[in-house]
N, C-alpha and C positions, 0 to 999 in steps of 0.2 A: 412636318413637312421639311424635306431636304432642300438645300439651296438650289439644286438644278431645277427642281418642280417649281419652287418660288419664283425664280428667275423667268421661267418660261411662262408662268401664270402673269407675272407683272408685265412682261413684254406684250401678252396677249390683251391685258386690259388697256395698256397705254395705245395699242394699235386700235381698239374699239373706239376709245375716247377721241383719238385724233386720226380718224380715217383718212387714208391716202397721203399721210405725212410721215416723213422719216426723222424729222428733226423739230425741235421746239425752240422758240425764243426765250429770252430771260424771263419775261413775265409768265409765260406758260411753265416754264420749268419751275420757277419759284412757287407757283400754285400746287404743282404736283408735289413738290418737297415739303410743303406746309410751312414755308418761310416767306418773308417779304422780299421784294425785289432789291431793297436796299441791303438786306443781309446777304442776298445771292452776290450782289456786286462787291460787298466787302470781301466775301470769300473768294471771289475771282481775284481782286486786287492783292490779297494775301497768299493766294495759291493754296488754300487749304479746305478740306472738308466739302468737297463738291464733286459732281460728275465730271468726267472729261468733256471738253467742249472744243469746238472749232470756231476760230476767229478768222472771219472772212474780210481780208484786206489787212494792210499794213499800218493804217492810222490809229491813233490812240483810241479813238471812238469807233473803231470798226465793229461791225455787227458780230454777235456771239451767238452761236446756235448749239444746242445739245442734242445728241441723237438719241432716240428712243431706247436703243440698246444700251447706251452709255448710263442713261438715267436708271433704267432697270437694273444694271450691274451695280450702280451705287447703292440703290435701295436694298438690294441683296445683301451687299456688304455691310451696310449699316445695320440690317437686321442680325447679321451674324454676330456682330460686336455686342448687341444687346443681349442675345441668348447666353 
């Protein structure tokens, strides 16, 4: 399966799992990626190996969300590296 089709199927799958949602919180994103929240937090802190995210607010502990599209793109790119 090529990356375009994989991306499309991944987005559709995420939209089915999280109906009516455009973004996920850290806990939901970690579950989708198959990692722990602490691992996701470490990756956010180090700025490596994670989907693009949106930080809502300027405070150190501001809420962070990940769009479904960004998660799907990350999974597609991770799949490409494995192949």
